[in-house]
C-alpha positions in Angstrom: 92.1 102.0 100.4 94.7 104.2 102.0 91.4 106.7 103.0 89.8 103.4 104.6 92.9 102.5 106.4 93.0 105.9 107.9 89.6 106.3 109.1 90.2 102.9 110.8 93.6 103.9 112.4 91.6 106.9 114.0 88.8 105.0 115.3 91.3 102.3 116.8 92.8 104.8 119.8 89.1 105.8 120.7 88.1 102.1 120.9 91.6 101.2 122.9 90.7 104.3 125.2 86.9 102.8 126.3 88.2 99.6 126.4 90.8 100.7 129.0 88.2 102.8 130.8 86.1 99.8 131.2 88.7 97.7 132.7 89.6 100.9 135.2 86.5 100.6 136.1 85.9 96.7 136.5 89.2 97.1 138.6 87.9 99.8 140.8 84.9 98.1 141.2 86.3 94.9 141.9 88.4 96.7 144.6 85.7 98.0 146.4 83.6 94.9 146.6 87.3 93.3 148.1 87.1 95.9 150.9 83.6 95.6 151.4 83.6 92.1 152.2 86.6 92.2 154.0 84.8 94.8 156.3 81.7 92.5 156.3 84.1 89.8 157.4 85.8 92.0 160.3 82.7 93.0 161.6 81.4 89.6 161.3 84.3 87.9 163.7 83.9 91.0 165.9 80.6 90.9 166.8 80.7 89.6 170.7 77.7 86.9 170.3 78.0 83.8 168.1 76.6 84.2 164.7 75.9 81.8 161.8 74.0 81.2 158.8 72.5 78.2 157.1 70.3 77.2 154.1 66.8 75.7 154.1 68.2 72.0 154.7 70.0 73.5 157.9 73.6 73.0 156.1 75.9 76.0 157.8 77.3 78.8 155.1 78.9 80.8 157.1 79.8 81.3 161.1 81.9 83.5 163.2 84.7 83.0 165.3 82.5 83.4 168.8 80.3 80.8 166.9 83.4 78.4 167.0 84.3 79.1 170.5 80.6 78.3 171.9 80.8 74.8 169.8 84.3 74.0 170.7 85.5 73.5 168.0 84.5 73.8 163.9 81.1 72.2 163.2 81.4 69.2 160.6 82.9 65.8 161.5 84.6 63.3 159.0 84.0 65.6 156.0 80.5 65.5 156.5 78.5 68.7 155.8 78.3 71.1 158.8 74.9 71.1 160.0 73.8 73.6 162.2 73.4 71.0 165.3 75.0 68.0 164.4 78.3 68.8 166.0 76.9 68.8 169.6 74.3 67.4 171.8 71.5 69.8 173.1 69.4 69.8 176.0 66.5 71.2 177.7 67.1 73.5 180.5 65.7 71.2 183.0 68.4 68.6 181.4 66.6 66.2 179.4 68.0 65.1 175.6 66.6 67.6 173.1 66.2 66.1 169.7 67.8 67.7 166.8 64.8 68.1 165.1 63.0 69.9 168.3 65.7 72.8 168.6 65.1 76.2 168.0 66.5 76.5 164.6 64.9 73.2 163.0 61.7 74.2 164.1 62.1 78.0 162.8 63.0 76.4 159.7 59.7 74.8 159.5 58.1 77.8 159.7 56.8 77.5 163.4 56.6 81.0 165.5 58.7 80.3 169.0 57.8 81.7 172.2 60.5 83.1 174.5 60.3 80.1 177.1 60.8 77.5 173.9 64.4 79.3 173.0 66.5 78.4 176.2 68.8 75.1 175.5 72.0 73.6 176.5 74.8 73.0 174.9 77.4 70.0 175.1 80.5 70.6 173.7 82.6 67.5 172.4 84.9 67.8 175.3 81.6 67.3 177.5 81.3 70.9 179.0 77.7 72.2 178.7 77.0 76.0 178.1 73.4 77.6 178.5 72.6 79.3 175.1 69.3 81.4 174.1 69.8 81.1 170.4 67.6 84.0 168.2 66.8 82.8 165.0 65.7 84.8 161.9 64.3 82.9 158.8 65.5 84.3 155.4 63.0 84.1 152.4 62.7 84.7 148.9 60.3 87.6 146.9 57.8 84.3 146.6 58.0 84.2 150.7 59.9 80.8 150.6 62.4 79.7 153.5 65.7 79.9 151.7 68.0 79.8 155.2 68.4 81.6 158.4 70.6 83.2 160.5 70.8 82.5 164.2 72.2 84.4 167.1 73.5 82.3 170.2 73.6 84.2 173.2 76.1 82.3 175.7 74.4 83.0 179.3 76.3 80.1 181.1 78.0 83.1 183.6 74.5 84.4 184.0 73.3 81.2 185.4 76.0 80.6 187.2 75.2 83.7 189.2 71.6 83.0 189.5 72.1 79.9 191.1 74.8 81.4 193.2 72.3 84.2 194.3 69.7 81.4 195.1 71.9 79.6 197.0 73.0 82.4 199.1 69.3 83.6 199.0 68.5 79.8 201.0 71.5 80.2 203.0 70.0 84.0 204.4 67.0 82.4 205.1 67.4 79.3 206.9 70.0 81.6 209.2 69.0 81.4 212.4 70.4 85.1 212.9 68.5 88.3 211.6 69.9 89.0 208.3 68.7 92.6 206.9 69.9 95.2 204.4 69.3 98.9 203.8 70.2 101.6 201.8 73.0 104.4 203.1 69.7 106.4 204.0 68.9 103.4 206.7 66.0 102.4 204.6 65.4 98.6 205.1 65.4 96.7 201.8 65.8 93.0 202.6 64.4 91.1 205.8 64.7 87.5 206.3 62.5 84.7 208.4 64.8 85.0 211.6 64.5 88.7 211.5 60.7 88.1 211.0 61.0 85.8 214.5 63.3 88.0 216.6 61.9 91.5 215.7 58.1 90.3 215.2 57.6 92.4 211.4 56.9 90.7 208.7 58.4 91.6 205.8 55.9 93.7 204.0 55.5 95.4 207.3 59.2 96.6 207.7 60.9 96.8 204.4 60.7 100.4 203.1 60.7 101.6 206.2 63.7 103.0 208.4 65.9 101.2 210.7 65.0 103.6 213.0 61.8 102.0 213.7 64.0 98.4 215.5 66.2 101.7 217.5 65.1 103.3 220.8 64.9 106.8 220.7 68.0 106.8 223.5 70.0 104.9 221.2 69.3 106.3 217.6 72.9 108.4 217.6 74.4 104.6 217.3 72.9 104.7 213.7 74.1 107.8 212.4 77.9 106.6 213.9 77.3 103.3 212.3 76.5 104.7 208.5 79.2 107.1 209.1 81.7 103.9 209.4 80.1 102.2 206.8 80.2 105.1 204.5 84.1 105.2 205.0 84.3 101.3 204.4 84.3 100.2 207.5 83.0 97.4 209.4 81.7 96.5 212.9 81.8 92.7 214.2 79.9 91.7 217.4 78.6 94.9 218.2 76.3 94.6 221.4 73.5 97.2 221.7 69.7 97.1 222.5 66.7 96.9 219.6 63.2 97.1 220.2 60.4 94.5 218.9 57.5 95.0 217.2 55.4 94.2 220.7 57.8 97.1 222.0 59.6 94.8 224.3 63.4 95.5 224.4 66.0 92.7 223.3 69.9 92.4 223.6 71.8 92.1 220.2 74.9 91.8 218.6 75.3 92.7 215.3 78.1 92.5 212.7 77.4 95.3 209.8 79.1 95.7 206.8 79.3 97.3 203.6 77.6 96.4 200.4 79.3 97.3 197.4 78.4 97.1 193.4 80.6 95.6 190.8 82.5 98.7 190.6 83.2 98.8 194.3 81.4 101.3 195.3 79.2 101.3 198.3 75.8 101.2 197.9 74.2 99.8 201.2 74.6 98.0 204.0 74.2 94.3 205.3 73.6 93.7 208.9 73.5 90.5 211.1 71.7 90.5 214.4 71.7 87.5 216.9 69.7 87.6 219.7 71.9 87.7 222.8 69.2 88.6 225.5 69.1 85.1 227.3 72.9 85.4 227.6 72.9 89.2 228.5 70.2 88.3 231.5 72.7 85.5 232.8 76.0 87.9 232.9 73.6 90.2 234.7 72.2 87.8 237.0 75.8 86.3 238.1 77.2 89.7 238.3 74.3 90.6 240.7 74.8 87.3 242.7 78.7 88.5 242.6 78.1 91.9 243.7 75.5 90.4 247.3 78.1 87.6 247.6 80.9 90.5 248.0 78.5 92.3 250.5 78.2 89.5 253.0 79.8 89.3 256.2 80.1 85.4 256.3 83.2 83.6 254.5 82.0 82.1 251.4 83.7 79.1 249.3 82.9 77.5 246.6 84.4 74.2 245.2 83.9 71.9 242.4 82.7 68.3 242.3 87.0 67.3 242.9 86.9 69.5 246.1 88.9 71.9 244.5 88.1 75.8 245.6 87.2 77.5 242.5 
């Protein structure tokens, strides 16, 4: 019996050591897993795009901070399970209401293949604000190919859409302007040309875009262009600069130019905008009046001009 107890006594420390080693390994594994989950959650929240996951029934499982910002609040209301589009209204890009069963995520969960033109939607937040969004759903399947859920990225393009609308409004104003509006590079190559520019100078856009602005400048005035570009490169603008330009038919016309630098988002000067107003009729009238005044000064007769109230003018 003593021998048996002694054998057991020798074996016990080995078993305790083994248990201790397994316990340490488990703790290290759990710590490593926790750190991995923390890194995943940090990265998930730092992604600059709204991202969420849902199961095959559309019940949201996870979502990041950007998703809450886009939705305008946490998903799910009144204790209900949060569905992927249950907390906000959805509209087609043209403003028509979109039933939830027709939204891109619902269609993706049904196994439909979506085209690029099917993806843009408008999301209405609980406070009534609308955001333009492009979803990018990706289906998740098991080893048997059965759909088990999806992960969706929501790209907020509201600011881009606003910029596009502003650009369209500006383009409409430019095209409808009575003055010629053109743009050129810092090397003097024409890049834009509105309808009034075509009317005033006689060139269609396809005839003039890509050509030098010197096409419109008489040879005896081409030094003006070098001086204009020099000032533009220094950030200067020119207002109501009166000069002469040549039409497509060779006719010279008087114009008043307003010239400004075009800057990119970084503030760098990348081009030149030019507004030209045809002042030929005005200049002809001024020249005619000047000539008449000169002739009147040359006459030997006394000339007095009175207005309709008999006042000498």
